[in-house]
N, C-alpha and C positions, 0 to 999 in steps of 0.2 A: 596357242594357248597365248595370253596376254600376261607380259612381266609379273604386271600390279594383280594377279589372279594366284600368284605363287605366294602372295605374302598374306597373313595371318590378320588381315584389319579386323580388327574391331567388328563386329556389329552388335547390337541389342534395339530392343523394339521399344525400348524404357524412351521417352520421347523427351530433346532438348529441351523445349518450353513446357510448362509446367498448367498456364492457360488453369491457375488457379481461381480466378475468379466466377468460372464456367464449373470448372469441375468441382470444387471444396463440397457442393451440397451434394454432390451423388454419391461421392464417398462418406460423407456424410451419412446419406442415408445407408449405405449398407452398412457401415455399422450398427445402425439400429437394426436392421432387418436381420442380422445375426446376432442382436442382444450382446454385443463383445463386453457391454459393462458388468453385465451378470455373469458372463462366463468370465471375466475376468475373478467375479467375487468369489466363483464357484472353485476354481482354480486357487486360491490363494487359503478357502476354509482352514482350519485348524495352523495355522501360520500364526505369529506373536500379532499383534494387532497395531493401528496408527491411525488414530483420528488427529484432525484437521475439521475443526468445527469452523463451518462457513456462518462467518459473521451477517446479518440477512442486509440486500439493501431495500431501499426503500420502492417499493411497489407502485411508479409513477413517471411514465415516459422510458422511450427507450433509451438505453444505455448509453451511458456514455466512454470516453476513455479510458478516464477513471475505474471505471467497471471494469476495462479489457485488462487495465494492468493488474486489478487485484483478482480478478478469477482466474485467468491465464498463468498468473504466480502460484494459486491456488492448485491449479490442473498440470505445472509441471511438478511442484513437489508429489501429489497424491500417485501421477502416472510413474513417478521415480519409484515411489516407495511399493506401487502394487505391484512394480518388476522389479523387484529386489528383495523377495522375501517376507512381506510383509500382506496381511487381510488389511487393506485399507480403503474402507467404502467412502465415499462422497456425496451427503445429502445437503444437497442446496437449500437453502431458508428464504424469505422475505420476511421485511416488515413491513405492514399492511396498517397500521391503524393510526388517525392522529390528522393534523391540521391542512395537510399538503393536499388529499384527498377531499376532504369537506371543500377547500378553496376548487378545485377542478370541478367539483360539478356544481358551485356557485357560477365558474365560468359559461360552462354549458345550460345554464337558467334554470336550475334546480332552486325551488322553494322553499327552503327546509320550515317556514316555520307553518306552510299553507298545506302539510302532511303530520303523521304521528311520526315519533323519533323512532318507530320500529321502522316504518315504511321509508324513513330515512336513513335506515343503515341498512336495510337492503342495497337501496339503490349504491353505497359506498362500497359494501359487501360484494356487489357486483362489478364494480369499476374495478376494486382492488383485485379483483381474476380476471377482468380483461388483463389490466396490466401484466399481471402474471405472465399470463402466456407469451406477451408479445418478449417481456425477457427473455423467456426460457428461452425462445426460441432465437432471439439474438446470442446468449450463451452457447446455446448449442453449434449455429454457425460460427464459433469462435473456436469449434472441436472442443467443447470442455468436457471431458467424463463423463458424467455423475448419475445418479438415482431420479432422472427429471421427474418421474413418474411417481415417485414419493417424496416430494421435496417437504420441509416444515414451512409452514403459514402462522404466522401471526395469528389469524382468525380463524385459526381450526379450533373446533371444539374442544378437541385433545388436549392442544395448545393451552387453551385459555383455562381449562379444567387444573391444570397443573400450573399456570401463573396463579390461580386465586389460594390453594393449596400453599403455596410459597409463599403467600402471602401470611397468609393463617398461620404459618410458624410461626413466622417476623411477629405477629400479632402476638402470641403465646408468649413468646420470650418476651414480652415487654418492648418491641422495637416502635411499634405504631403508635404513634398520637395525633391529636387533633390540638392546634395551637392557631394562634393568630400575629403572623410575625410578615416581613416586610420580605415578600416576596420577587423577582424577577415577574414583570408584569406586561403583557404586550397589550397592548388598547385596539392596535389594529388587529391583532387577535382575537382581542375578547378572553384572555385566559395565561394562567402561570407559566413560565417556561424553564425548563432547567438547564443548566450551566451547560451544558453540551449545545444550547438552541441558540446560545447567543455569541457574535460576533460583532467585531467590532468597526465601525466607520469615523471618521472625522466629521465633527458637528461646530456649529458657530455658537459660543455661551456667553449670558451677561457672568461679570465678575464683579461683584458687588459687597461691597464694605459697610456694616448697617450698625450701630449706635444703640445699645439696649441699655436704658438708666436703670442706675442702681437704685434698686429698692429696702432691701436693708442689706449693709454692706458688714453686719457683726462688727461693728467698732471699732472696722481695719478700714474699712472705704465709707467715704460720704455719698449722699443722695446727690450732689452735685455729680457727679462721676457719670461714665458710660466705660463700659464694658463694649470692646469693638469685636463683631463677628465678621467672618467670611464667606460668601455662600458662591452659589454658580446656579442656585435650584431657588431663584425666588419663589417659583408657585409651591415652593415647599416649606416657607414663613407662617402660613396658616394653621400648618401642624407643630409650629415650633412650642414648646414645655420647657427644654431646658438648655444651658451654655456649658459645653464640655470643656474644661480644661486639664494640662497632663500636673500629676500630683509632684512630675519630678522636675518641671522647669520652674525656672524665674520667672515674676511678670513684674512689668512694671507701672505701675501711676506714674503718670507723666502731665504734666500742663505744659499743654501745646497750643500758640495762639491763643492764651487766656482759657483755654476748653480742657476740662480733666477725663483723662482715657486711663483704660487697663491695658495690659500690651505683653505679648512672650517679649521679656528683654532680647531674645536673640535675634525677633523683628523686628526691632522698633526702629533700627536704620533703614530697613527697606519700607517698614509703614512712613515714616517721616518724608522720602522722598517721594515715593508713591501721591502721599497726598501735598508735599509742596509747605510741609508746615516752615515757620520761619523761625521758631522759638519754643524750642524745648528744653521744658527741664523734668528730671528726673524727682520725683517728689518721694519714693519712698520703693523697697524691693521687695515683694511679697511673695511666697513659697507657694506654688501653684496649691498644696493640698490645704494652704488657708484660707483658701477662696472657695472652697467644699461649703455647700448648703445656703450660701449669697442668694441673694435673689433680686431680678430683676425685671424691670416691666416690659412686657411684648411690646414691641412696637406698633401695633396698631388695635390689638385687642385688648381688653382687661383682663388678662391674664397674667401670672408671673411665671417668670422664668428662674428655674433653680437650676443652679451652678453646682455642676456635679465633675466627678474624675473619670479621667478613659485615659488608658494607655495606648487609644488607639490616635489620640492628638498628635502630631507632628510638626516640626518645624520648616519643611520644606516649602510652604507657601503659606498666604496668606497671616493670621494675627496671633496663632497659637491661641486661638477660644474659637472654639467652633458650634457653628450655630445645630442644633440637636434638635429633629421629628421621630421620634422612634419608631413611628410607623412607615418612614420613607428612606429607610440604611438599616442595614446589619449591624455596625458598627454602635450607631444610634441606638438602633433594639438592645443590644447587650448591654450596652452600658446603663441605659433607660430601666432595664429589667432588677437589676441592683437598687433601682432607689424607686421603685413599682410606681417608677412612670408611669401617664395613661397614654395610651399606642392610639393616634389619631392619624387616621386615613383618608382627607375627604374629598376621596377622589372615586368616582366608581368606573365599574369595570368599561365603560369605553373610553375612559381619562378625561370625564366631564367632572369638575367640582360639585360637591354636596352642599346642604347646607349645612355642614359642619365647618365650613370657608363662609360666614356670612360676607356679603359684600360681592362675596364671586362664584357662588352657586350657580350652576348652567353651563359656565362657560368653558372649555378646553382647557386642559391643565399647560399646555405650552402658551396659551393664548392671555394666561394673567400676564407673564411677569411684568409685561408693559403696565398695566393697571399696579401692580405691588409694588413699582420702584415709583411709580406715580404717589400713588398712596405713603408711602418713604418718604419723598420729599414734603409732599404737606403736613408730614406730622417730623419733620425738621431730623430724621432718622436716617435720612442716608449721605453718606460721607463720600463714597463716591464709585464711581461706575462706569466701567471700560467693556471692552468683546476680547475673547481669544478663541483660538480653535484648536481642538482638543479631542482623542480618541473618546466612544462613548459607546456603552452596549445597547446593540441593534438587533431585532426580530430577525436570526436569519433565512424566514423564509418571507415574511413582508420587505424586509430589507428597511423596516422603522424603527425608531426609535421606541426602549422598552422604557419602562419608570421602576423603582421600588414602591410598592405599594402594600400594607400590611391587610391583609383579608384572611379569614376563617380558611387552614388549609390542612390538608393531612401531610406528614412527615414522617420519614422513616429514619429514628436516629443514629448516628453516627458513633460520638460516646460512647456505649456502653462496650464496642466491641474492634473501636479502631485501631487499638493497640496489637489485637491477632489478622488486624487484615494488615499491619505493617509489617510484621511477621512474616506473612503468606507472601508477601512480597517479595521480598528477602529469598525467599527457595524457587522463584520464579526464574529462569533464565529470559533475558532478552537479548534483542535485535534490532537495528544499535543498541548499544551498554546503555547508550544515554537514557533510554526509554526505564529503567527501573527508578531512577533519581526521579522522573517528571511525575510518573504514575505514585512514586512513593510520597511526593511534595504533594500532591493534589491533593491524597487522604488523609494527610496529618492536618490543612488545613483548611478540607472544607466543611461546612457546615452541614446541619440535617437537611436532609433531602425530602424537597416538596414535590410530593410523587402523585397527588392530586392536580386535574387539570379539568377546564368550566370546560368542556368539549362535547359533543356529541357520538362522534367516533370513537370507539376503541373500548377498554374491556370495565365495565364498570367495576364501581370500590364496592366490596359483598359487606355494606355496612348497613345497616338498619336502625330507626330511630324510635326509642318509643315515645309514648304519650307527651313526656317532660323535656323531649326532648334529647335524653340520654342518648348516646352511641350505643349499638347492640353489635359485638365482635367477640363470640363464642365458637368455640369448636366446633360445638354443634352446628350452628348458623351457618358459617362458612365452608363446612365440609359438604353441607347438604345442597350451599350453592354454586359449587366445585361441580357437585355430582351432575347439575341441572344445568350447566352451562358442556360439560362433559356431554349430555346426551343429547339439550336440545340448541346448542351455540348462547352466548351470550347475549342475544337479542331477546331472549324468552329474561330479561331483568327489562326490558322496556314493554313485553307483551303480557305481563302479568301483577298482578296489586300485590302490594310486599306480602298481603298474607298470606300471598297462593306462593309466594317464593320461599317462607320458612319452613319449618319442617311440622309437619303434622303433629296438629297438641300442643302447637310452641306456647308458652306466656312467660311472663316476665314481668316480677314486679311494678316497674316504674309505668306497665300500661294495663292498669284493672279493667280496661273496656275490652282490652284483646286491639287498641288499634295501633297499628304501627305503617313509619311511612321508610321507606330507602334515599339512600345515599342519590344525587343524581349528578354527581364527578366523574369523572372517568380517569383511570390510573394513568400516568404519563408513561410515553413509548417507551423512553429507557427502563423502565420498569419490564414491561413489552417481553422487547429483546431480551433486557438483562438475566431474565426469566428461563432462555432459554438453553442453560446446563442440566437446568430441571426437566421442560419439557421437550428438549431431543437428545442431550447425552446419557442421563437416566431413563428417559424414556423408552429408548430405541434400543434393540439387543443387539444389532451390527455394532453400535456406535461403544464408548468408552469413556466413562468420569472419573478423573480430569480427563479433559483432550489432549493429547499431545502439543497441539501447536492450535493458536488464535493469531490468522491475519490480517489485517488490516493497515488503514491509511491513519496516520500519526495523529489524526484529527480523535482517534476514537480511545488516547487515552484519557480524555474527558467524555466519550461517550459511552462504547461498549464495551471496553477493556474495562472498566470504570466500575459499572452499572453491574455487569455481570461477577467482576470480583467483591462486590458488599452485599449483593444477596448471595451470593453461594456462600459467605466468609458467616453469612448471618444465619443458616439455613443447615449448612453441610461442615462447618468447621475448618475449611479447606478453598485454597483460591481453584475455581474452574479449569484453569492451564496449566502446562507443567511451562511452556513456552511461547512468549511473544515475537511475532516477528512486524514491525511497524513499516510502511512506508511512505514515502513523499508525494505530493501531488503531482498530476500531470498541468505543466502550464504551456502557454503558447511558446514558440518560437524564441520570442520578446524578453521569455519568463515572466509575461504577467499571467494572473489566474484568469483560467478560460469562462467565459460567461456568454448566452445566447447575449447579451443586449449589446454586448463591444464586437460581436461577429467572430470571434476568435477561435470558437470551437471549432475541432475534428470529430467527425461521427465514426466510431468503428465502422458503419454498414457504408460509408463512402467510400472510406481505404477498403473494405473488402471488394469493391466494385472496381476500383481501379487497378488495387494490387493484390487482392486473396487476403482471408483470416493468417493464412499461414506466415505472411508479413508484417501482421501485429506481432502475432507470437515470436516471432525470432526479434524485433524490438523487443518486447518486453524482457527478453534473456539477455539483451544487450548493454542494456543500460544500467545507471547505478539507481538502484530506490531506496535507498537509504534516507535521502535527501530528495527534495521536489527534482521533478524529470522534465524538462523542454520540450515540445513535440512539435513539428510543424509539417504538410506534406516531405519537403526537403529527404524531411529523417526516415521517411520511408523509403523515399525513392536510395538512398544511399543503404537500405537494407535492402532492398531487392536486389542490388548487385552483388548484396554481399551473397545471398540466396543462391544468385545465378552462380555463383562461385563455387558454392556448395554443389548445384543441381549438374553440373557439368563435369564436374571432377566425381562426382560417384556416379554418373553416364560414363566417362573413361575406363571407370575401373568393371562398370557392370558389363562394357563390350568386350574387354581383352580378359574375361574370365569366364565369358560365354561357352567355352567349349570347355570348363575347366568342371572337374567334376570332382568337389571336396573329400568322398569317400574312396575314390578310387586313382585321384589324381595329383594330392597331398602330397606336400614331403614334410618329412618329421625337422623338426628344429636344428637338430645334430647336423642334418644332410644339407640345412640351408647354405648357400656362399657367404662369405663373410657380409657382404652390402646388408642381402635380407635379412641376415641375422641383427645386425643391426635398425635397419628397421621395424622387425616386431619387436626388439627392446623400446625402440621409441612408442611404438604403439602402444606396448602394455604400459609403461609409465604415464603415457597419455591417459587410458583406463583408469588407471589407479587412482589421477590425480582427478580426473572427472568425477569420480565415485565419490574421493572425499569431498567435493567444490558440492555435490548436490545433498550432500547428508549434510552440509553446513549452509546449503539452501541458498549457495553464493551461482547465480545463474549463469550471472558474468562474466564468472571467470571460466565456468564452463564453456561460456562462447566466444570466446579469446584465447582457451586455449586448443578447443577441436580448430577452431579456424586458422591458428598459427599451426597446427601442426597439417590441416588439409593443404595450408599457401604454402608453407616453406620444406615439409619436409617431406610432401606427398608432390606437390603441382611442381614446385619449381625443382625439384631434385631427381627424388627415385621416380616419376612417371615420367621426365621431361625426358631420361636416359633409357627408362622401360621401351619406350619405341623401338628401337636397336635389336630387345631382344626379342618381344615379344610381338612384333609383324616381322622379322627378320628371319631369327633362327625357326627350326622346324616346328612343325605343332607341339612335336613331344619331349623337345632338347630338354632336358636338368634344368639348365638355367631360364627358361620358360617357366618350367610347372615353378621355377620359386617363386619368381616373382607373379605368378599367380596366385598362389599357394598366400605370399603376401597379401598381395591385393584382395583377394575374397572374403580372407579374414578380417583385412580396414573395413571391407562393406561393410559387414555383416556387425562388427564390431561398436562401429560408426552408428549404422544404422539404429541399433539397439539404442547407444544413449544420449542421438538423436531426437529418439519417439516422443520423451515429456516433452520436447518443446518444435521440435515438428511432425506432427503425429501424421499428417494428411501425405506429404513429402514419404517421409520415409516408409508408412505401408504401401505407396507406389512401388518405392525400389526395392520394398519384401518381395512381392510376387515375382521380381526375376533376380532372385536367391535360390538356392535350393537345400532350405533348412524345413525342419517337421512341421514348424506351425502355420497353420494358414496365414495368420495376423500378425504381425511384430509386436502389437500389445498385448498377446497371450504370450508372447517371449519372455523369457528373464534375461537381465542383464549380465554384461558378461562378468565373471570374477575379476578379483585380482590377478593378477599375472605374477611371474618372476621377473624384474628387471631391473636384479644388482648384477650383471658382467658389464661391472665399469669401466674392467679395459677396454672393453671395443669402445661401448659408448666414446670414451674418452679419445681413444683413437681414430674415429672415423668423425666427431666433432675438430677435431684436430685438421681432418682431411679436408672435411667442409670448409673449414676457416683458409687452408690454399685453394680451395675452389674459387673463394673469392676472390681473393687476389686474381688466381687464371681468368675468370671473368672479367676485372677490371681489364686485362691486357688484351685480351680478344675483342670487349669493346673499344680500348684504344685502338687496334689494328683497324676494326671494323672505320669507326673514324678517318684514319689515314687512309682509305679505302685498297688497305693490304688485300682483308677479305671479304664478304659476305655474308655468306652464313660461317658458323663454325664448325661446318665440317667441310669447309676452304682451307680448314688450318694445320699446320702440325706443331704442338708446344714441347716446349722443353724445359723441364724443372730443373734446377740445379739447386741442389739443397745441400744442408749441413748435414754431417754422418747422423746426426739424433734425428733427423727428420726424415732423414733416407733408408733407415734400418724403419723406418715405420710407415712409409708410404709402400716399400716393401711388403712389410710383414702383412697389410692389407689385401695380399692375394687376390688383387682385382685387377681385370683389366682398366685399369686409370683413362685411357684413352676413351675407352668409352663411356665413362662416368662423366668425361667433359664436354663428350658428344664432338672430337676432333678427328681428323685422319688419320693423324700421325702422332706420337707420342714417344717421348725417350726421360728416361730420369738419371743424369746427370751430377758429379760429383760437384760440388760449389766451384772448385779451383779453376773447372771449366771454363766457366760461365761465361758468355759474351760482353763485350762493353754495350752492347745497345739490348740487355734483357732487362728487362725490370724490377726493382730491387724493392724484397719487401722484408718482412721479419725474418722469417728464414731458411725463404729462397728468394731465388731470382726467376723470373721466367721471359722465357723467348718467346715471339710467336714469327713462325714464317708459314709464306702457303705451301699446303702441300704437295708434293711430286707426286702425277700420276695423273690419272683420268677418272672421273667420275661414272661411280656402279650406276645402272641403270636399277637395280632392283634396292641398295642400301643407302644410295645417293651418297655413299661414303666415296671421298679422291684419294683412290689406290692405285699402287704403281705395277700391281698383278692383274686389271682390268684386261681381258684379252689371251688372256695365259692360256685357258680351255676355248680352244678352237670353237668345240660343238655351242660354245656361249659364249660370243666374243663379247657380248656387252657385259658382262657381271665377273667382278673382283672372285677368284679363288673362292674364298668364304660363300659366299654365294651361289658359287658352281654347283659348289659341294653341296648345299643345302636341295636344290633342284635337281642335281643325277639324284638323289636318295628320295627324295619326297615326289617327283614329277619327273619320275622317268620317259612316260610317253610324252611328254612336251618337248624334252631336248631330242626324242626321232623326229618329232614332227618340226620343232623348230618354235622356239622363244622369238614373239615378236616385242 
């Protein structure tokens, strides 16, 4: 018999390499075949509920790394809650209406104008469903556990029905109205845009100072005087009807190089410098409020421009007098309404000037800047022209500039319940905490919500018009439309005439002939997704309202968090969520936004093929998502090394507990050795802390703590010296069973707490454990354990500190060629009285723990001058006396004392005699 055969060398079929790219799809299929999601739900029936409401990604294209970060984060939370005593179903959702799908069909050559709207919308429907299937497969490949067969989709008839009913409730409360107000308009999309659909990019704009001649100065100003206004949008001058001044400011009437102008006093120096005036004399100081109701002559139209008061006028730049076109700006509109000014907006849906702008009709708005400047020069009204670069709103889809354009639109009024919304925000918990301030300020400052869109693909506004144009929005008509949508889907709106969409026998006094028309605009897509609290949380019996958590990217403070809050408070009187967790964006490794055009995107599918989805999941757990997250391929290479450490450590413990039966071989805590009790206490502290961090949704803390325990406590210490016990001792020895008890429990508990993060790998490990549940996903999280033996923990932490000192001295001895491996060494520790007492009290073979062949503990006074000096100890390393035992590989002086086993030390000879007598009789090789 060979000596090696007398060792208890751990063996396991758990593979060293995960082969994740090839195996994950197989494991995913196994979960699906075994219906694990529904089995978990059945196990949790009757438990307290936890609802994480999935914010719907848009159904267009394969998922990107931001999707992966978001969905994996949700999956970690839901998996943890499901294993922690909660009924935590996860219903995934998709946002399906809107411009991007129309754009994709256009790219495919679909001619919208060559078919009926109903036919076109069916193509949009089919496209969206195909994209959902694509993204669903992507998410499932990431190991996301969810009710994939029953997602919520904003195009589903049952969802559209609830959305329309919610709209009807807002109508009943008087929150919905029609008005002509300036809104964000995208000529490139030919539609209004919500604030959440705006992004900002730098553009170069003209900076224009224009003279408006005084027409009626109310006895204060003469007609030989001009108001100086400043604008960066010359194309809006055809819509000018007023000049705004701030009532609190002082204005100077000046004579500059022989001409008289009015300018804000605090801007006089800047104006003088910009215009390079030579001689400036202040003739009079006038209060802004005293300029009110004066009139000026429009610089190139036969039209008066009224001087009005507005607190929006600042002294940050310009002249302190603001060109005012109520049809092209919200501040202008609000100020103009007080004076009943006309709302001119001489630009059509394509961005082309209309006949309301004589001389410029038929030209694209941006193209008339130059002709306007030329006309101002011709009229002698242009005072100064320059150019500057500044941030300007753009359509987030087409990336092209937007304009403010007054058009008849449908609005949701915020003012009537704004204070109630703000009060609800105060009740919500935010992580990070700054999210509360951000959302609060957005609601506090936001204007009314334009909810109509001039597109084809979306939920129609359920509004009819009488013969005289009066809108009809009654509970009867809206509820009837809602029921039709629920039965046939919203396409019925485009398939039937208005009279066939109204309740049978419906009449209206404004339609004596019984003729009706219907609204052609659709709802803002944010109204779609913002109604999910009604169409999903309240509609699905397995979910709760309000949700426990909404988790999305930080852009959703102006998007889904915002629209959901408004509609919920409007109709339910409360916020739809108890907690909001927001995450940063995924950026490239240089901190730049990922973009296909820049070629710096990383697709989850590419990482899955190279490393496996499990590596993406571990990366998600490792990063701080409270701010933006840079990521590159190197990030996944580093994480794959961490994964390898986890896998190899767990494999070592599986191998060395292969012959351990937890039901019969377990050693109770009281009977464990001191060092084993220490590791149990450390494990319990880890589990308690991990559970707490999961409860706080702090995955990165879970990741750091588990890795620290695996790397430092287990690999670098406990499992390092364990080989001298689990390999060498008798199979059933007390010391070996103690260590196996600790290792087995560590594998079970770590497997459970890592399942939300690494479900593929933990399920693979679970098959090699002797637990009752077939799948770890059907097991429960370990409970909190007692870890209060502070004296034990303190004593062993003190030992580990001394061990660090010993390791330094061993390293020095290696460098000096005194020893090779530590097992060739003898270590003498010289300790002060307190430290000596502590080490002796550990009741352990300290030489074994230090993995050296010889060890002694001496008084400090006996220290050799060659000893290395540390804080409480001195350490001397010598080459151990004796010969190397061929079984335990330690250098011992008693090797050969047993003549039958001449190559073994006495410890090993005794074990072989007891466990392998036949080998002794036949001779050991």
